[in-house]
KOLGU-655350 format. One record per residue: residue in one letter; x, z, y of N, C-alpha, C, O in turn; residue number from 1. Coordinates in steps of 0.1 Angstrom, whole numbers, plus 5000, padded with zeros to 4 digits. Layout:
// residues N
GUSE  rest   n_X   n_Z   n_Y  ca_X  ca_Z  ca_Y   c_X   c_Z   c_Y   o_X   o_Z   o_Y   nr
GUSE     a     X     Z     Y     X     Z     Y     X     Z     Y     X     Z     Y  NUM
...
This chain:
// residues 125
GUSE  rest   n_X   n_Z   n_Y  ca_X  ca_Z  ca_Y   c_X   c_Z   c_Y   o_X   o_Z   o_Y   nr
GUSE     m  3397  6667  1843  3389  6653  1848  3374  6660  1857  3363  6664  1854    1
GUSE     a  3379  6660  1868  3372  6662  1884  3362  6653  1888  3363  6641  1887    2
GUSE     l  3353  6658  1891  3336  6646  1891  3346  6644  1910  3353  6651  1917    3
GUSE     t  3342  6636  1911  3337  6628  1923  3331  6629  1933  3320  6634  1928    4
GUSE     q  3328  6629  1949  3318  6628  1954  3305  6620  1951  3295  6626  1950    5
GUSE     g  3305  6604  1949  3297  6594  1937  3293  6601  1928  3283  6594  1924    6
GUSE     d  3295  6616  1917  3292  6615  1903  3285  6630  1916  3275  6628  1922    7
GUSE     l  3289  6637  1916  3278  6650  1925  3268  6644  1935  3259  6652  1938    8
GUSE     q  3268  6631  1941  3255  6626  1950  3248  6621  1938  3236  6623  1941    9
GUSE     a  3250  6615  1925  3248  6609  1914  3237  6622  1907  3225  6622  1905   10
GUSE     i  3244  6629  1904  3236  6644  1903  3223  6649  1908  3212  6653  1903   11
GUSE     t  3228  6648  1923  3216  6656  1936  3208  6644  1930  3199  6648  1922   12
GUSE     e  3208  6633  1932  3195  6630  1933  3188  6626  1916  3178  6618  1914   13
GUSE     l  3195  6633  1907  3187  6627  1897  3182  6651  1894  3176  6655  1885   14
GUSE     l  3186  6655  1901  3180  6662  1900  3168  6673  1911  3162  6684  1910   15
GUSE     n  3172  6657  1926  3156  6660  1935  3145  6662  1929  3138  6672  1929   16
GUSE     p  3143  6647  1921  3132  6655  1914  3124  6666  1906  3112  6670  1907   17
GUSE     i  3136  6671  1897  3131  6680  1897  3133  6692  1902  3127  6701  1896   18
GUSE     h  3138  6694  1912  3141  6700  1924  3122  6705  1929  3117  6716  1929   19
GUSE     v  3119  6693  1933  3102  6694  1940  3092  6696  1935  3082  6701  1941   20
GUSE     k  3095  6693  1915  3084  6694  1907  3084  6710  1904  3075  6717  1901   21
GUSE     l  3099  6715  1905  3099  6728  1900  3092  6735  1918  3080  6737  1915   22
GUSE     d  3094  6739  1934  3089  6739  1943  3076  6741  1943  3070  6751  1946   23
GUSE     k  3071  6726  1937  3052  6727  1937  3051  6735  1920  3042  6729  1914   24
GUSE     m  3054  6741  1915  3055  6744  1903  3057  6766  1910  3053  6778  1910   25
GUSE     d  3063  6761  1912  3067  6780  1924  3054  6783  1937  3053  6794  1943   26
GUSE     a  3049  6776  1938  3037  6771  1951  3028  6778  1942  3026  6790  1944   27
GUSE     r  3023  6770  1930  3015  6767  1925  3012  6788  1921  3005  6797  1925   28
GUSE     l  3025  6788  1908  3031  6807  1906  3022  6813  1915  3012  6819  1913   29
GUSE     d  3029  6809  1929  3024  6821  1934  3011  6819  1940  3008  6829  1947   30
GUSE     k  3001  6810  1940  2992  6814  1941  2982  6817  1930  2971  6822  1932   31
GUSE     v  2987  6813  1917  2981  6819  1903  2986  6833  1904  2981  6837  1894   32
GUSE     e  2993  6843  1910  2999  6854  1908  2990  6864  1925  2986  6875  1925   33
GUSE     s  2990  6855  1935  2977  6859  1948  2962  6858  1932  2965  6867  1924   34
GUSE     r  2953  6852  1930  2945  6852  1923  2945  6865  1915  2935  6871  1913   35
GUSE     l  2960  6869  1907  2955  6876  1898  2961  6895  1902  2961  6905  1896   36
GUSE     d  2966  6890  1917  2964  6904  1927  2954  6904  1930  2953  6916  1935   37
GUSE     k  2942  6898  1931  2936  6899  1937  2923  6901  1925  2915  6907  1932   38
GUSE     v  2918  6900  1912  2918  6907  1898  2920  6917  1897  2912  6925  1893   39
GUSE     d  2932  6919  1900  2940  6936  1893  2930  6941  1899  2921  6945  1892   40
GUSE     a  2927  6942  1916  2923  6950  1929  2910  6951  1919  2905  6962  1920   41
GUSE     r  2903  6943  1912  2887  6932  1912  2892  6956  1901  2892  6968  1902   42
GUSE     l  2897  6944  1893  2897  6950  1883  2902  6967  1883  2906  6970  1871   43
GUSE     d  2903  6977  1893  2913  6985  1893  2898  6995  1900  2898  7008  1899   44
GUSE     k  2890  6989  1906  2880  6987  1916  2868  6991  1902  2858  6997  1908   45
GUSE     v  2865  6989  1889  2860  6986  1880  2866  6996  1872  2858  7005  1868   46
GUSE     e  2881  6996  1869  2881  7009  1858  2877  7022  1864  2874  7031  1856   47
GUSE     s  2877  7024  1884  2871  7038  1886  2856  7039  1881  2850  7048  1876   48
GUSE     r  2852  7029  1885  2834  7030  1883  2832  7034  1869  2825  7043  1865   49
GUSE     l  2837  7028  1864  2840  7033  1847  2844  7047  1843  2841  7054  1833   50
GUSE     d  2852  7050  1851  2855  7061  1855  2846  7072  1851  2845  7080  1841   51
GUSE     k  2838  7071  1868  2832  7077  1873  2815  7077  1864  2809  7088  1865   52
GUSE     v  2809  7068  1858  2800  7070  1850  2804  7071  1836  2795  7069  1829   53
GUSE     d  2820  7077  1828  2822  7080  1822  2827  7095  1827  2837  7096  1821   54
GUSE     a  2826  7102  1833  2823  7118  1840  2809  7123  1832  2805  7131  1823   55
GUSE     r  2802  7109  1844  2786  7116  1841  2784  7116  1829  2784  7126  1822   56
GUSE     l  2783  7105  1824  2783  7105  1807  2785  7115  1797  2781  7116  1786   57
GUSE     d  2797  7126  1807  2802  7133  1796  2793  7146  1803  2788  7154  1795   58
GUSE     k  2792  7149  1817  2779  7161  1817  2765  7153  1813  2756  7160  1818   59
GUSE     v  2761  7146  1810  2743  7142  1805  2748  7146  1793  2738  7151  1787   60
GUSE     e  2760  7146  1784  2764  7145  1765  2766  7163  1767  2767  7170  1757   61
GUSE     s  2766  7170  1783  2772  7183  1778  2755  7190  1779  2751  7199  1772   62
GUSE     r  2748  7184  1787  2732  7187  1793  2724  7190  1781  2717  7199  1780   63
GUSE     l  2727  7176  1771  2718  7173  1756  2726  7183  1745  2723  7182  1733   64
GUSE     g  2734  7189  1747  2741  7197  1739  2732  7205  1736  2726  7207  1726   65
GUSE     k  2734  7211  1753  2729  7224  1751  2707  7224  1747  2700  7233  1743   66
GUSE     m  2703  7211  1750  2687  7207  1754  2690  7207  1732  2679  7204  1727   67
GUSE     d  2698  7208  1724  2698  7197  1713  2698  7221  1714  2689  7225  1707   68
GUSE     v  2701  7225  1716  2708  7243  1710  2693  7244  1709  2687  7246  1699   69
GUSE     r  2687  7244  1727  2681  7247  1728  2666  7246  1717  2658  7256  1718   70
GUSE     l  2665  7237  1711  2654  7228  1700  2655  7234  1691  2645  7238  1686   71
GUSE     d  2664  7235  1688  2671  7241  1671  2661  7259  1674  2651  7262  1668   72
GUSE     v  2668  7267  1683  2663  7272  1687  2645  7275  1688  2642  7286  1683   73
GUSE     i  2635  7267  1694  2627  7264  1698  2620  7256  1684  2608  7257  1683   74
GUSE     e  2625  7251  1676  2624  7245  1660  2618  7262  1650  2607  7266  1649   75
GUSE     m  2629  7267  1647  2632  7283  1640  2620  7288  1647  2610  7282  1642   76
GUSE     k  2617  7299  1660  2605  7300  1664  2591  7296  1661  2581  7303  1660   77
GUSE     q  2594  7281  1658  2580  7272  1655  2574  7272  1640  2563  7269  1636   78
GUSE     d  2584  7277  1634  2584  7272  1618  2582  7288  1616  2573  7290  1607   79
GUSE     l  2588  7301  1623  2585  7313  1618  2571  7315  1624  2562  7317  1615   80
GUSE     t  2565  7315  1636  2553  7312  1638  2540  7306  1628  2529  7310  1625   81
GUSE     s  2549  7294  1624  2543  7289  1610  2535  7297  1602  2523  7297  1599   82
GUSE     k  2549  7308  1599  2549  7314  1586  2538  7322  1589  2528  7322  1581   83
GUSE     k  2537  7329  1604  2529  7341  1602  2518  7336  1603  2510  7340  1595   84
GUSE     l  2512  7325  1613  2496  7321  1613  2496  7319  1590  2492  7326  1580   85
GUSE     n  2501  7312  1591  2496  7307  1579  2495  7328  1562  2490  7331  1551   86
GUSE     d  2503  7333  1569  2501  7351  1561  2487  7354  1573  2479  7363  1569   87
GUSE     l  2484  7348  1585  2472  7358  1591  2463  7351  1582  2456  7359  1575   88
GUSE     d  2460  7337  1578  2445  7326  1575  2451  7334  1560  2442  7338  1554   89
GUSE     l  2459  7336  1557  2458  7341  1542  2448  7360  1544  2438  7363  1539   90
GUSE     d  2454  7365  1550  2451  7378  1549  2436  7380  1555  2427  7387  1552   91
GUSE     i  2439  7371  1562  2421  7364  1572  2408  7358  1552  2400  7366  1546   92
GUSE     k  2409  7354  1551  2406  7349  1539  2400  7361  1528  2389  7366  1526   93
GUSE     v  2417  7364  1523  2411  7381  1514  2404  7386  1519  2394  7390  1513   94
GUSE     s  2405  7388  1536  2391  7399  1537  2383  7395  1539  2374  7401  1544   95
GUSE     e  2383  7384  1537  2360  7373  1539  2361  7378  1531  2359  7390  1533   96
GUSE     r  2368  7374  1515  2362  7377  1504  2357  7388  1497  2347  7389  1489   97
GUSE     n  2371  7401  1508  2364  7411  1506  2349  7417  1506  2341  7421  1498   98
GUSE     v  2352  7417  1518  2338  7415  1530  2326  7416  1522  2317  7424  1519   99
GUSE     r  2329  7401  1517  2319  7393  1509  2314  7399  1494  2303  7397  1490  100
GUSE     r  2325  7405  1488  2322  7412  1478  2309  7424  1481  2298  7427  1476  101
GUSE     d  2319  7431  1495  2310  7439  1496  2301  7444  1502  2299  7455  1506  102
GUSE     i  2291  7433  1503  2283  7431  1511  2280  7432  1500  2276  7444  1497  103
GUSE     h  2279  7420  1485  2271  7422  1477  2265  7431  1472  2254  7436  1470  104
GUSE     k  2282  7433  1471  2275  7449  1462  2268  7454  1464  2260  7456  1455  105
GUSE     l  2264  7460  1484  2259  7470  1486  2240  7461  1485  2229  7467  1483  106
GUSE     n  2243  7452  1488  2229  7446  1489  2222  7445  1466  2211  7445  1461  107
GUSE     d  2238  7445  1461  2226  7450  1444  2230  7470  1446  2225  7475  1436  108
GUSE     e  2233  7475  1451  2227  7488  1455  2217  7490  1464  2210  7500  1461  109
GUSE     m  2212  7483  1479  2201  7481  1486  2188  7481  1472  2180  7490  1469  110
GUSE     e  2189  7468  1466  2182  7467  1459  2181  7478  1445  2171  7475  1438  111
GUSE     t  2187  7486  1441  2187  7497  1435  2179  7503  1441  2167  7503  1437  112
GUSE     v  2185  7509  1454  2175  7520  1463  2165  7521  1459  2161  7531  1453  113
GUSE     a  2155  7507  1462  2142  7505  1468  2141  7502  1457  2138  7490  1459  114
GUSE     e  2143  7504  1446  2135  7499  1436  2133  7516  1429  2125  7518  1419  115
GUSE     v  2138  7523  1433  2147  7539  1426  2126  7543  1438  2115  7547  1434  116
GUSE     l  2131  7539  1448  2122  7546  1458  2106  7539  1453  2096  7547  1452  117
GUSE     k  2104  7531  1452  2096  7524  1448  2083  7531  1437  2071  7531  1436  118
GUSE     q  2093  7535  1429  2090  7543  1414  2088  7554  1418  2077  7558  1415  119
GUSE     n  2094  7560  1424  2089  7575  1428  2079  7573  1441  2075  7583  1447  120
GUSE     e  2077  7563  1446  2063  7560  1454  2067  7569  1474  2061  7574  1482  121
GUSE     l  2082  7565  1473  2084  7572  1487  2086  7555  1494  2089  7556  1506  122
GUSE     i  2085  7545  1490  2084  7534  1498  2070  7524  1497  2070  7520  1485  123
GUSE     p  2061  7520  1503  2049  7517  1500  2053  7504  1485  2065  7505  1480  124
GUSE     l  2047  7496  1480  2054  7485  1469  2047  7475  1470  2050  7465  1462  125
């Protein structure tokens, strides 16, 4: 069963509106593809900029790591200095107490010496 020229003509007329619609869709898809290409180019630029930001953040992170280590050292030194200061404060308080005790003892001894000298009439009463 072969198709006649009329059958082929009828099929062509039936497919023609579909073909026109497909051409329109193809044109619209071309426009969408063009716009997607532009978006892709812009995203590439954004990605490039983000890579640069990422590199800079890596440098900042590295520097902050170094600063963190240095701060740890400073904290250790500060703790050591604080302990030394506390020890020095304790030493000063002990020394002050000993000096006061010695002064009090000397005052008592001087009173005794003064009394002995008065009794021996070596100093005026």
